[in-house]
C-alpha positions as CSV (number, residue, x, y, z in Angstrom):
1,M,5.9,-10.8,6.6
2,T,8.7,-9.4,8.8
3,D,10.5,-8.0,5.7
4,A,7.3,-6.3,4.5
5,L,6.8,-4.7,7.9
6,E,10.3,-3.3,7.9
7,V,9.4,-1.4,4.7
8,L,5.7,-0.6,5.5
9,G,5.4,-1.0,9.3
10,D,5.7,2.6,10.4
11,R,2.7,5.0,10.9
12,L,3.5,7.0,7.7
13,S,4.2,4.5,4.9
14,L,0.7,3.3,4.3
15,P,-0.9,6.8,4.4
16,V,1.7,8.0,1.9
17,L,1.0,5.0,-0.4
18,R,-2.8,5.6,0.0
19,E,-2.4,9.2,-1.1
20,L,-0.3,8.2,-4.1
21,L,-3.0,5.7,-5.0
22,Y,-5.6,8.4,-4.8
23,G,-3.5,10.4,-7.3
24,F,-1.6,12.9,-5.1
25,H,2.0,12.9,-6.2
26,R,3.6,16.1,-5.0
27,F,5.5,16.5,-1.7
28,S,3.3,19.4,-0.5
29,D,0.1,17.4,-1.1
30,L,1.5,14.4,0.7
31,A,2.6,16.5,3.7
32,R,-0.8,18.2,3.9
33,L,-2.8,15.0,3.5
34,T,-0.8,12.8,5.8
35,G,-0.1,15.5,8.5
36,A,3.6,14.5,8.5
37,S,6.3,17.0,9.1
38,R,8.5,17.9,6.1
39,T,11.5,16.2,7.7
40,L,9.7,13.0,8.5
41,L,8.0,12.8,5.2
42,S,11.2,13.4,3.3
43,T,12.9,10.6,5.3
44,R,10.0,8.2,4.7
45,L,9.9,9.0,0.9
46,K,13.6,8.3,0.6
47,S,13.1,5.0,2.5
48,L,10.2,3.9,0.3
49,E,12.2,4.9,-2.8
50,E,15.2,2.9,-1.6
51,A,12.9,-0.1,-1.0
52,G,11.7,0.2,-4.6
53,V,8.1,0.9,-3.7
54,I,8.0,4.4,-5.2
55,V,10.0,6.4,-7.7
56,R,10.8,10.1,-7.7
57,R,10.3,12.0,-11.0
58,Q,11.3,15.6,-11.6
59,Y,8.5,17.9,-12.8
60,S,10.1,21.3,-12.4
61,E,13.6,22.6,-13.1
62,H,13.2,26.1,-11.5
63,P,12.9,25.4,-8.7
64,V,13.8,21.7,-8.8
65,R,10.8,19.8,-7.7
66,F,9.8,16.1,-7.8
67,E,6.7,14.0,-7.8
68,Y,6.4,10.5,-6.4
69,H,4.8,7.6,-8.1
70,L,4.2,3.9,-7.3
71,T,6.5,1.4,-8.9
72,Q,5.3,-2.2,-9.7
73,A,6.1,-3.1,-6.1
74,G,4.0,-0.2,-5.0
75,T,1.0,-1.1,-7.3
76,D,1.3,-4.7,-6.0
77,L,0.2,-3.2,-2.6
78,I,-3.2,-2.0,-4.0
79,P,-5.0,-5.1,-2.7
80,V,-3.4,-4.6,0.7
81,I,-4.5,-1.0,0.9
82,V,-8.1,-1.8,-0.2
83,T,-8.3,-4.6,2.3
84,L,-6.9,-2.4,5.1
85,K,-9.4,0.3,4.2
86,E,-12.3,-2.2,4.4
87,W,-11.1,-3.6,7.7
88,G,-10.8,-0.1,9.2
89,E,-14.4,0.8,8.1
90,K,-15.7,-2.5,9.5
91,H,-13.9,-2.6,12.8
92,T,-13.0,0.9,13.9
93,G,-16.5,2.4,14.2
94,R,-16.4,4.8,11.2
95,Q,-20.0,4.8,9.8
96,E,-19.4,6.3,6.3
97,P,-16.5,5.2,4.0
98,K,-14.5,8.2,2.9
99,T,-13.4,6.6,-0.4
100,V,-15.0,4.0,-2.6
101,F,-12.7,2.1,-5.0
102,R,-14.4,1.1,-8.2
103,H,-13.1,-1.2,-10.9
104,S,-12.9,0.1,-14.5
105,C,-16.2,-1.8,-15.1
106,G,-17.9,0.5,-12.5
107,V,-18.4,-2.0,-9.8
108,E,-17.3,-1.1,-6.2
109,L,-14.3,-3.2,-5.2
110,Q,-14.6,-5.7,-2.4
111,S,-11.4,-7.4,-1.3
112,V,-11.6,-11.2,-1.4
113,T,-8.7,-13.6,-1.1
114,T,-9.3,-16.8,-3.0
115,C,-7.4,-20.0,-3.6
116,T,-5.8,-20.0,-7.1
117,E,-6.6,-23.7,-7.5
118,C,-10.2,-24.2,-6.4
119,H,-11.2,-20.5,-6.4
120,Q,-12.9,-20.7,-3.0
121,E,-12.7,-17.8,-0.6
122,I,-10.0,-18.3,2.0
123,R,-11.4,-18.4,5.6
124,Y,-9.9,-18.7,9.0
125,G,-9.2,-22.3,9.9
126,E,-8.7,-23.3,6.3
127,I,-5.1,-22.1,6.1
128,H,-2.1,-24.3,6.8
129,A,1.4,-22.9,7.0
130,S,4.6,-24.7,6.1
131,D,8.3,-23.7,6.2
132,T,9.4,-23.8,2.6
133,S,13.1,-23.5,3.6
134,A,12.9,-27.1,4.9
135,E,11.5,-28.2,1.6
136,T,14.2,-26.5,-0.5
137,A,17.1,-27.5,1.9
138,G,16.7,-31.2,0.9
139,S,16.8,-30.5,-2.8
């Protein structure tokens, strides 16, 4: 988790990724929607690109301009973004959700984390952590 927070743990990364998920890919839109200064946004976009979360694609030659798109690593964050959105709506006092995520079948998405073996929803008190480095060290 520490490594993930090094990439995503600042105040701007998740809002940028959220806007990319919403379909905004141009620098000017990202600056407007996140409220970030151009310098800070430029630095954060470069950092996310270096981490492999986004990719920059040129869309104009004169002047040279780029769009930003999620990579596979970025799209793997969709469940995290949906879950954080739900948590914020539930626990920060906002009454109306700003955005509703729907699956291609039309149903509103609700984040649920389940066990891949028994398919039961994971709840507090049912999780046990172990250090896998100790398991692999003896191999």
